[in-house]
Each structure stands twice: as C-alpha cells, then as structure tokens.
DOMI-173104 format. One record per residue: residue in three letters; chain; x, y, z of N, C-alpha, C in turn. Coordinates in nm, 2 decimals. Example, Ala and Ser with C-alpha at 12.3 -4.5 7.8 and 13.67 -1.06 7.14 Angstrom:
<atoms>
+---------+------+--------+---------+--------+---------+----------+--------+--------+---------+--------+
| tordren | rose | n_east | n_north |   n_up | ca_east | ca_north |  ca_up | c_east | c_north |   c_up |
+---------+------+--------+---------+--------+---------+----------+--------+--------+---------+--------+
|     ALA |    A |   1.32 |   -0.57 |   0.78 |    1.23 |    -0.45 |   0.78 |   1.32 |   -0.33 |   0.78 |
|     SER |    A |   1.28 |   -0.22 |   0.71 |    1.37 |    -0.11 |   0.71 |   1.29 |    0.00 |   0.79 |
+---------+------+--------+---------+--------+---------+----------+--------+--------+---------+--------+
</atoms>
This chain:
<atoms>
+---------+------+--------+---------+--------+---------+----------+--------+--------+---------+--------+
| tordren | rose | n_east | n_north |   n_up | ca_east | ca_north |  ca_up | c_east | c_north |   c_up |
+---------+------+--------+---------+--------+---------+----------+--------+--------+---------+--------+
|     MET |    A |  -1.62 |    0.60 |  -1.38 |   -1.52 |     0.68 |  -1.43 |  -1.54 |    0.81 |  -1.43 |
|     GLU |    A |  -1.62 |    0.91 |  -1.35 |   -1.64 |     1.03 |  -1.33 |  -1.50 |    1.10 |  -1.21 |
|     ILE |    A |  -1.53 |    0.95 |  -1.12 |   -1.39 |     1.04 |  -1.02 |  -1.31 |    1.03 |  -1.11 |
|     ALA |    A |  -1.17 |    0.92 |  -1.18 |   -1.07 |     0.94 |  -1.28 |  -1.06 |    1.06 |  -1.33 |
|     GLU |    A |  -1.20 |    1.12 |  -1.39 |   -1.18 |     1.22 |  -1.47 |  -1.17 |    1.29 |  -1.39 |
|     THR |    A |  -1.25 |    1.36 |  -1.25 |   -1.25 |     1.44 |  -1.17 |  -1.04 |    1.45 |  -1.12 |
|     THR |    A |  -1.00 |    1.35 |  -1.09 |   -0.82 |     1.33 |  -1.05 |  -0.77 |    1.39 |  -1.11 |
|     SER |    A |  -0.83 |    1.34 |  -1.28 |   -0.72 |     1.39 |  -1.35 |  -0.71 |    1.56 |  -1.40 |
|     LYS |    A |  -0.78 |    1.59 |  -1.42 |   -0.85 |     1.76 |  -1.41 |  -0.76 |    1.82 |  -1.30 |
|     ALA |    A |  -0.75 |    1.80 |  -1.16 |   -0.71 |     1.82 |  -1.03 |  -0.60 |    1.83 |  -1.05 |
|     ALA |    A |  -0.50 |    1.71 |  -1.12 |   -0.40 |     1.68 |  -1.10 |  -0.34 |    1.73 |  -1.19 |
|     SER |    A |  -0.36 |    1.87 |  -1.28 |   -0.29 |     1.93 |  -1.38 |  -0.31 |    2.04 |  -1.35 |
|     ALA |    A |  -0.39 |    2.09 |  -1.25 |   -0.42 |     2.21 |  -1.21 |  -0.33 |    2.30 |  -1.12 |
|     GLY |    A |  -0.30 |    2.22 |  -1.06 |   -0.23 |     2.27 |  -0.91 |  -0.27 |    2.27 |  -0.80 |
|     PRO |    A |  -0.25 |    2.30 |  -0.67 |   -0.35 |     2.24 |  -0.61 |  -0.46 |    2.34 |  -0.56 |
|     THR |    A |  -0.58 |    2.18 |  -0.60 |   -0.71 |     2.23 |  -0.61 |  -0.76 |    2.23 |  -0.47 |
|     LYS |    A |  -0.93 |    2.24 |  -0.47 |   -1.00 |     2.22 |  -0.37 |  -1.03 |    2.08 |  -0.40 |
|     HIS |    A |  -1.06 |    2.01 |  -0.27 |   -1.13 |     1.85 |  -0.25 |  -1.17 |    1.87 |  -0.14 |
|     HIS |    A |  -1.29 |    1.76 |  -0.17 |   -1.36 |     1.73 |  -0.03 |  -1.33 |    1.56 |   0.03 |
|     GLY |    A |  -1.38 |    1.58 |   0.16 |   -1.35 |     1.44 |   0.23 |  -1.44 |    1.43 |   0.33 |
|     SER |    A |  -1.42 |    1.31 |   0.33 |   -1.57 |     1.26 |   0.45 |  -1.44 |    1.15 |   0.55 |
|     CYS |    A |  -1.54 |    1.11 |   0.65 |   -1.51 |     0.97 |   0.72 |  -1.61 |    0.85 |   0.68 |
|     HIS |    A |  -1.60 |    0.76 |   0.66 |   -1.74 |     0.65 |   0.65 |  -1.88 |    0.71 |   0.66 |
|     CYS |    A |  -1.93 |    0.71 |   0.77 |   -2.06 |     0.79 |   0.87 |  -2.07 |    0.89 |   0.75 |
|     GLY |    A |  -2.02 |    0.98 |   0.75 |   -2.03 |     1.10 |   0.72 |  -2.06 |    1.23 |   0.81 |
|     LYS |    A |  -2.03 |    1.15 |   0.91 |   -2.03 |     1.30 |   1.01 |  -1.91 |    1.38 |   1.02 |
|     VAL |    A |  -1.79 |    1.33 |   1.02 |   -1.68 |     1.40 |   0.99 |  -1.65 |    1.44 |   0.84 |
|     ARG |    A |  -1.64 |    1.60 |   0.81 |   -1.62 |     1.62 |   0.70 |  -1.55 |    1.75 |   0.62 |
|     PHE |    A |  -1.43 |    1.76 |   0.56 |   -1.36 |     1.88 |   0.53 |  -1.31 |    1.92 |   0.43 |
|     SER |    A |  -1.22 |    2.00 |   0.39 |   -1.22 |     2.04 |   0.24 |  -1.05 |    2.01 |   0.25 |
|     VAL |    A |  -0.99 |    2.04 |   0.17 |   -0.87 |     2.05 |   0.17 |  -0.83 |    2.12 |   0.05 |
|     ARG |    A |  -0.76 |    2.22 |   0.02 |   -0.65 |     2.23 |  -0.12 |  -0.46 |    2.20 |  -0.12 |
|     VAL |    A |  -0.57 |    2.09 |  -0.22 |   -0.37 |     1.99 |  -0.21 |  -0.38 |    1.96 |  -0.38 |
|     ASP |    A |  -0.23 |    1.97 |  -0.39 |   -0.17 |     1.92 |  -0.51 |  -0.13 |    1.77 |  -0.57 |
|     LEU |    A |  -0.29 |    1.73 |  -0.59 |   -0.27 |     1.54 |  -0.63 |  -0.13 |    1.53 |  -0.71 |
|     ALA |    A |  -0.13 |    1.65 |  -0.81 |   -0.02 |     1.61 |  -0.92 |   0.14 |    1.57 |  -0.87 |
|     ALA |    A |   0.10 |    1.62 |  -0.73 |    0.28 |     1.54 |  -0.62 |   0.20 |    1.45 |  -0.59 |
|     GLY |    A |   0.14 |    1.39 |  -0.59 |    0.13 |     1.24 |  -0.53 |   0.09 |    1.23 |  -0.40 |
|     GLY |    A |   0.12 |    1.12 |  -0.34 |    0.06 |     1.12 |  -0.19 |   0.18 |    1.01 |  -0.13 |
|     SER |    A |   0.16 |    1.00 |  -0.01 |    0.32 |     0.99 |   0.07 |   0.24 |    0.81 |   0.18 |
|     GLN |    A |   0.30 |    0.73 |   0.17 |    0.34 |     0.65 |   0.31 |   0.37 |    0.60 |   0.37 |
|     CYS |    A |   0.37 |    0.59 |   0.47 |    0.47 |     0.62 |   0.64 |   0.53 |    0.42 |   0.71 |
|     ASN |    A |   0.57 |    0.39 |   0.70 |    0.64 |     0.25 |   0.76 |   0.61 |    0.27 |   0.91 |
|     CYS |    A |   0.55 |    0.37 |   0.99 |    0.54 |     0.42 |   1.11 |   0.42 |    0.32 |   1.16 |
|     SER |    A |   0.44 |    0.28 |   1.29 |    0.35 |     0.14 |   1.34 |   0.19 |    0.16 |   1.27 |
|     VAL |    A |   0.17 |    0.31 |   1.33 |    0.05 |     0.35 |   1.29 |  -0.02 |    0.35 |   1.16 |
|     CYS |    A |   0.14 |    0.46 |   1.07 |    0.05 |     0.48 |   0.93 |   0.00 |    0.31 |   0.85 |
|     LEU |    A |   0.11 |    0.21 |   0.88 |    0.17 |     0.12 |   0.87 |   0.00 |   -0.02 |   0.85 |
|     LYS |    A |  -0.03 |   -0.01 |   0.98 |   -0.16 |    -0.09 |   1.02 |  -0.26 |   -0.01 |   0.98 |
|     LEU |    A |  -0.25 |    0.13 |   0.97 |   -0.41 |     0.15 |   0.88 |  -0.39 |    0.18 |   0.74 |
|     GLY |    A |  -0.28 |    0.19 |   0.70 |   -0.27 |     0.15 |   0.56 |  -0.27 |    0.29 |   0.49 |
|     MET |    A |  -0.23 |    0.39 |   0.55 |   -0.25 |     0.55 |   0.49 |  -0.18 |    0.59 |   0.40 |
|     THR |    A |  -0.26 |    0.66 |   0.30 |   -0.15 |     0.69 |   0.16 |  -0.23 |    0.89 |   0.23 |
|     THR |    A |  -0.10 |    0.95 |   0.25 |   -0.14 |     1.08 |   0.26 |  -0.06 |    1.18 |   0.19 |
|     SER |    A |  -0.14 |    1.30 |   0.24 |   -0.02 |     1.45 |   0.17 |  -0.05 |    1.53 |   0.28 |
|     ILE |    A |   0.06 |    1.58 |   0.28 |    0.11 |     1.72 |   0.35 |   0.07 |    1.82 |   0.29 |
|     VAL |    A |  -0.02 |    1.93 |   0.37 |   -0.03 |     2.01 |   0.34 |  -0.03 |    2.17 |   0.48 |
|     LYS |    A |   0.01 |    2.28 |   0.49 |    0.02 |     2.34 |   0.56 |  -0.15 |    2.36 |   0.58 |
|     PRO |    A |  -0.15 |    2.40 |   0.75 |   -0.29 |     2.42 |   0.81 |  -0.41 |    2.47 |   0.74 |
|     GLU |    A |  -0.31 |    2.60 |   0.66 |   -0.41 |     2.70 |   0.61 |  -0.55 |    2.66 |   0.48 |
|     GLN |    A |  -0.43 |    2.54 |   0.48 |   -0.51 |     2.47 |   0.34 |  -0.64 |    2.36 |   0.36 |
|     PHE |    A |  -0.61 |    2.35 |   0.48 |   -0.73 |     2.22 |   0.56 |  -0.83 |    2.34 |   0.60 |
|     THR |    A |  -0.97 |    2.26 |   0.59 |   -1.08 |     2.32 |   0.68 |  -1.16 |    2.20 |   0.71 |
|     LEU |    A |  -1.17 |    2.22 |   0.86 |   -1.31 |     2.12 |   0.92 |  -1.41 |    2.18 |   0.92 |
|     LEU |    A |  -1.47 |    2.05 |   0.82 |   -1.61 |     2.13 |   0.80 |  -1.71 |    2.05 |   0.95 |
|     SER |    A |  -1.67 |    2.02 |   1.00 |   -1.77 |     1.93 |   1.13 |  -1.73 |    1.98 |   1.27 |
|     PRO |    A |  -1.82 |    1.96 |   1.36 |   -1.80 |     2.06 |   1.48 |  -1.72 |    1.93 |   1.51 |
|     GLU |    A |  -1.58 |    2.01 |   1.61 |   -1.44 |     1.90 |   1.66 |  -1.52 |    1.78 |   1.71 |
|     GLU |    A |  -1.64 |    1.84 |   1.82 |   -1.68 |     1.72 |   1.87 |  -1.72 |    1.56 |   1.82 |
|     GLU |    A |  -1.70 |    1.55 |   1.74 |   -1.73 |     1.47 |   1.62 |  -1.59 |    1.38 |   1.61 |
|     LEU |    A |  -1.50 |    1.42 |   1.62 |   -1.38 |     1.38 |   1.62 |  -1.33 |    1.31 |   1.77 |
|     GLY |    A |  -1.27 |    1.20 |   1.77 |   -1.15 |     1.13 |   1.83 |  -0.99 |    1.15 |   1.78 |
|     VAL |    A |  -0.93 |    1.14 |   1.92 |   -0.80 |     1.17 |   1.90 |  -0.71 |    1.07 |   1.94 |
|     TYR |    A |  -0.61 |    1.08 |   1.87 |   -0.48 |     0.97 |   1.87 |  -0.32 |    1.03 |   1.88 |
|     GLU |    A |  -0.30 |    1.03 |   2.00 |   -0.16 |     1.07 |   1.98 |  -0.07 |    0.96 |   2.10 |
|     TRP |    A |   0.05 |    0.93 |   2.05 |    0.14 |     0.82 |   2.09 |   0.29 |    0.89 |   2.06 |
|     GLY |    A |   0.38 |    0.82 |   2.15 |    0.50 |     0.80 |   2.13 |   0.60 |    0.95 |   2.12 |
|     GLY |    A |   0.64 |    1.01 |   2.05 |    0.73 |     1.13 |   2.02 |   0.65 |    1.25 |   2.02 |
|     LYS |    A |   0.50 |    1.20 |   2.02 |    0.39 |     1.34 |   1.99 |   0.41 |    1.42 |   1.82 |
|     THR |    A |   0.46 |    1.34 |   1.74 |    0.51 |     1.42 |   1.63 |   0.35 |    1.47 |   1.57 |
|     SER |    A |   0.28 |    1.36 |   1.56 |    0.08 |     1.39 |   1.55 |   0.02 |    1.35 |   1.62 |
|     ARG |    A |  -0.07 |    1.46 |   1.62 |   -0.21 |     1.42 |   1.71 |  -0.33 |    1.33 |   1.57 |
|     ARG |    A |  -0.36 |    1.24 |   1.56 |   -0.45 |     1.20 |   1.44 |  -0.59 |    1.18 |   1.49 |
|     PHE |    A |  -0.64 |    1.23 |   1.39 |   -0.82 |     1.26 |   1.43 |  -0.89 |    1.17 |   1.34 |
|     PHE |    A |  -0.98 |    1.13 |   1.42 |   -1.05 |     0.98 |   1.31 |  -1.19 |    1.04 |   1.38 |
|     CYS |    A |  -1.35 |    0.98 |   1.32 |   -1.40 |     1.01 |   1.30 |  -1.45 |    0.89 |   1.45 |
|     ARG |    A |  -1.51 |    0.98 |   1.57 |   -1.55 |     0.90 |   1.67 |  -1.69 |    0.78 |   1.67 |
|     HIS |    A |  -1.70 |    0.80 |   1.57 |   -1.88 |     0.72 |   1.54 |  -1.81 |    0.57 |   1.46 |
|     CYS |    A |  -1.68 |    0.55 |   1.34 |   -1.70 |     0.54 |   1.31 |  -1.58 |    0.45 |   1.22 |
|     GLY |    A |  -1.45 |    0.56 |   1.34 |   -1.33 |     0.48 |   1.34 |  -1.25 |    0.56 |   1.25 |
|     THR |    A |  -1.30 |    0.61 |   1.10 |   -1.23 |     0.65 |   1.01 |  -1.13 |    0.75 |   1.04 |
|     HIS |    A |  -1.00 |    0.71 |   1.01 |   -0.88 |     0.86 |   1.00 |  -0.90 |    0.94 |   0.94 |
|     CYS |    A |  -0.89 |    1.09 |   0.92 |   -0.95 |     1.20 |   0.80 |  -0.83 |    1.28 |   0.82 |
|     PHE |    A |  -0.77 |    1.29 |   0.95 |   -0.65 |     1.33 |   0.94 |  -0.57 |    1.36 |   1.04 |
|     GLY |    A |  -0.42 |    1.40 |   1.05 |   -0.34 |     1.45 |   1.16 |  -0.29 |    1.58 |   1.13 |
|     ARG |    A |  -0.25 |    1.66 |   1.26 |   -0.24 |     1.77 |   1.26 |  -0.08 |    1.77 |   1.39 |
|     GLY |    A |   0.07 |    1.81 |   1.32 |    0.17 |     1.83 |   1.41 |   0.27 |    1.92 |   1.33 |
|     TYR |    A |   0.38 |    1.96 |   1.39 |    0.43 |     1.98 |   1.42 |   0.62 |    1.87 |   1.35 |
|     LEU |    A |   0.67 |    1.90 |   1.19 |    0.79 |     1.86 |   1.22 |   0.90 |    1.94 |   1.09 |
|     ALA |    A |   0.96 |    1.97 |   1.16 |    1.12 |     2.08 |   1.13 |   1.14 |    2.01 |   0.93 |
|     GLU |    A |   1.16 |    1.89 |   0.90 |    1.13 |     1.82 |   0.84 |   1.08 |    1.83 |   0.72 |
|     VAL |    A |   0.95 |    1.85 |   0.73 |    0.81 |     1.91 |   0.63 |   0.80 |    2.02 |   0.62 |
|     GLY |    A |   0.89 |    2.14 |   0.73 |    0.84 |     2.27 |   0.70 |   0.72 |    2.31 |   0.84 |
|     GLY |    A |   0.77 |    2.28 |   0.93 |    0.67 |     2.28 |   1.05 |   0.57 |    2.23 |   1.07 |
|     ASP |    A |   0.43 |    2.37 |   1.10 |    0.30 |     2.31 |   1.16 |   0.27 |    2.23 |   1.04 |
|     TYR |    A |   0.17 |    2.14 |   1.05 |    0.16 |     2.06 |   0.92 |   0.01 |    2.02 |   0.91 |
|     VAL |    A |  -0.09 |    1.94 |   0.81 |   -0.19 |     1.88 |   0.82 |  -0.17 |    1.77 |   0.78 |
|     SER |    A |  -0.19 |    1.64 |   0.80 |   -0.14 |     1.51 |   0.71 |  -0.28 |    1.45 |   0.65 |
|     VAL |    A |  -0.36 |    1.47 |   0.53 |   -0.45 |     1.43 |   0.49 |  -0.46 |    1.29 |   0.48 |
|     ASN |    A |  -0.56 |    1.24 |   0.48 |   -0.53 |     1.08 |   0.44 |  -0.65 |    1.06 |   0.32 |
|     LEU |    A |  -0.55 |    1.09 |   0.22 |   -0.60 |     1.10 |   0.08 |  -0.70 |    0.96 |   0.05 |
|     ASN |    A |  -0.75 |    0.85 |   0.12 |   -0.82 |     0.76 |   0.08 |  -0.94 |    0.82 |   0.16 |
|     ALA |    A |  -0.93 |    0.95 |   0.24 |   -1.09 |     0.97 |   0.27 |  -1.15 |    1.10 |   0.13 |
|     LEU |    A |  -1.07 |    1.11 |   0.10 |   -1.14 |     1.21 |  -0.02 |  -1.23 |    1.19 |  -0.09 |
|     ASP |    A |  -1.37 |    1.21 |  -0.12 |   -1.48 |     1.19 |  -0.16 |  -1.46 |    1.25 |  -0.36 |
|     ASP |    A |  -1.38 |    1.30 |  -0.41 |   -1.38 |     1.32 |  -0.50 |  -1.22 |    1.30 |  -0.58 |
|     ALA |    A |  -1.13 |    1.25 |  -0.53 |   -1.01 |     1.14 |  -0.61 |  -0.99 |    1.00 |  -0.61 |
|     GLU |    A |  -0.87 |    1.01 |  -0.71 |   -0.88 |     0.86 |  -0.74 |  -0.75 |    0.83 |  -0.67 |
|     VAL |    A |  -0.73 |    0.79 |  -0.56 |   -0.61 |     0.75 |  -0.52 |  -0.50 |    0.71 |  -0.56 |
|     THR |    A |  -0.57 |    0.58 |  -0.65 |   -0.49 |     0.44 |  -0.69 |  -0.40 |    0.53 |  -0.82 |
|     ASP |    A |  -0.45 |    0.62 |  -0.86 |   -0.34 |     0.67 |  -0.94 |  -0.22 |    0.78 |  -0.92 |
|     LEU |    A |  -0.22 |    0.77 |  -0.81 |   -0.12 |     0.89 |  -0.73 |   0.01 |    0.81 |  -0.77 |
|     LYS |    A |   0.10 |    0.91 |  -0.80 |    0.27 |     0.86 |  -0.75 |   0.24 |    0.89 |  -0.60 |
|     LEU |    A |   0.32 |    0.77 |  -0.59 |    0.39 |     0.73 |  -0.43 |   0.50 |    0.75 |  -0.36 |
|     SER |    A |   0.53 |    0.88 |  -0.27 |    0.65 |     0.85 |  -0.22 |   0.62 |    0.79 |  -0.06 |
|     HIS |    A |   0.77 |    0.76 |  -0.01 |    0.77 |     0.67 |   0.10 |   0.88 |    0.74 |   0.20 |
|     TRP |    A |   0.82 |    0.78 |   0.36 |    0.86 |     0.80 |   0.47 |   0.96 |    0.66 |   0.54 |
|     ASP |    A |   1.03 |    0.69 |   0.62 |    1.12 |     0.58 |   0.71 |   1.07 |    0.63 |   0.86 |
|     GLY |    A |   0.92 |    0.66 |   0.89 |    0.90 |     0.66 |   0.99 |   0.90 |    0.63 |   1.13 |
|     ARG |    A |   0.91 |    0.47 |   1.13 |    0.95 |     0.34 |   1.14 |   1.08 |    0.39 |   1.27 |
|     HIS |    A |   1.17 |    0.41 |   1.19 |    1.28 |     0.43 |   1.23 |   1.33 |    0.59 |   1.27 |
|     ASP |    A |   1.24 |    0.68 |   1.30 |    1.21 |     0.84 |   1.28 |   1.37 |    0.88 |   1.19 |
|     ASN |    A |   1.35 |    0.84 |   1.11 |    1.48 |     0.82 |   0.98 |   1.38 |    0.93 |   0.89 |
|     TRP |    A |   1.34 |    1.07 |   0.96 |    1.24 |     1.19 |   0.87 |   1.39 |    1.27 |   0.79 |
|     GLN |    A |   1.51 |    1.27 |   0.85 |    1.55 |     1.38 |   0.77 |   1.60 |    1.30 |   0.63 |
|     ALA |    A |   1.61 |    1.19 |   0.65 |    1.61 |     1.14 |   0.48 |   1.57 |    1.16 |   0.39 |
|     GLY |    A |   1.43 |    1.21 |   0.41 |    1.32 |     1.25 |   0.34 |   1.24 |    1.14 |   0.28 |
|     THR |    A |   1.20 |    1.16 |   0.15 |    1.13 |     1.06 |   0.09 |   1.16 |    0.98 |  -0.03 |
|     ARG |    A |   1.12 |    0.89 |  -0.07 |    1.21 |     0.80 |  -0.17 |   1.07 |    0.73 |  -0.21 |
|     ASP |    A |   1.11 |    0.65 |  -0.35 |    1.03 |     0.60 |  -0.40 |   0.97 |    0.46 |  -0.41 |
|     ARG |    A |   1.06 |    0.42 |  -0.33 |    1.06 |     0.25 |  -0.27 |   1.03 |    0.25 |  -0.13 |
|     PRO |    A |   0.92 |    0.20 |  -0.10 |    0.88 |     0.17 |   0.08 |   1.01 |    0.16 |   0.14 |
|     TRP |    A |   1.07 |    0.21 |   0.26 |    1.15 |     0.16 |   0.35 |   1.13 |    0.02 |   0.46 |
|     PRO |    A |   1.24 |   -0.01 |   0.42 |    1.23 |    -0.13 |   0.47 |   1.14 |   -0.11 |   0.67 |
|     VAL |    A |   1.07 |   -0.24 |   0.68 |    1.01 |    -0.20 |   0.83 |   1.13 |   -0.28 |   0.95 |
|     PHE |    A |   1.17 |   -0.34 |   0.96 |    1.22 |    -0.43 |   1.00 |   1.38 |   -0.43 |   1.02 |
|     ALA |    A |   1.43 |   -0.39 |   0.97 |    1.53 |    -0.35 |   0.93 |   1.59 |   -0.25 |   1.05 |
|     THR |    A |   1.71 |   -0.30 |   1.10 |    1.83 |    -0.25 |   1.23 |   1.84 |   -0.08 |   1.15 |
|     ASN |    A |   1.93 |   -0.09 |   1.04 |    1.98 |    -0.02 |   0.96 |   1.96 |    0.04 |   0.80 |
|     PRO |    A |   1.81 |    0.10 |   0.76 |    1.71 |     0.11 |   0.67 |   1.89 |    0.16 |   0.58 |
|     ALA |    A |   1.83 |    0.12 |   0.47 |    1.92 |     0.18 |   0.35 |   1.82 |    0.25 |   0.23 |
+---------+------+--------+---------+--------+---------+----------+--------+--------+---------+--------+
</atoms>
C-alpha cells in the first residue's frame, strides 16, 4: 500500500522526483516526471515486445546515477531512439532521442523501472510507432499493430 500512496501524492503535485533502477540494481537513475499526466505505450516492434510503459521528459529532467559502463545500447531502423539497458540483467531503463513531434530532444523513461510508483494506476495514451505515424500524436486506445492504414 505504501507504493500506491507515494504515487497518489506524486500524481497530485505535478512533476516530482522519482528513483528507478534495473532488476539487479547496477543501473540507477532519477527523473522528474508528472505521473498525473499518465504514461504511454507504443506499438513499434521494440516497445511491443518489451511491454514498455513510458513517459517522455526533457533531458534535464533525467539523471543517470550509475556509471555509463553499466549500460548496453540498442539502436535500430530510423535511429529515432537509442535504448539503454543494464548490461548485466537486461532491464530496459530509458531511451534518448530526437523527435520533432515530442518537442525535440527527449528521454523516454521506462516507468516500469521506477522504484516508487504504481504504474498500473496510471492513465495510458498510445503511440502508433509501428507505422511511423508520430504526427497523429497519442490516443486513448491502442493503435492496431497489423493494419496497413491505421485509423
């Protein structure tokens, strides 16, 4: 119950500082994020397979507390984002990139890696990354994965 109370207090206060880590604890970070704004999910192939729930923040709102050498990096396709994960346990913690549709430079934090927030209580929005449909923005229901003309 303590975790849910932490999220409720943070959700009413606007952007607040949260701490996160990978499964084994070798990667640690802090982030100022507004949990009341909810989280997002994307249907691109990597987000879908990882089951990510994320929040996009400006780079200055994110601080890596662990040495960079604890991180592995994965980048693919259009190079919109570089995903960073723990090279020991494999937990994907965050991504960094540039996308005009989200305001330029960003850090995409895996909210599932936060140590002090109840992600299942967050309102979710959905991106259509599978079809590079970023200009459509988010919506409140998942975008189709296999549609050739997403609606």
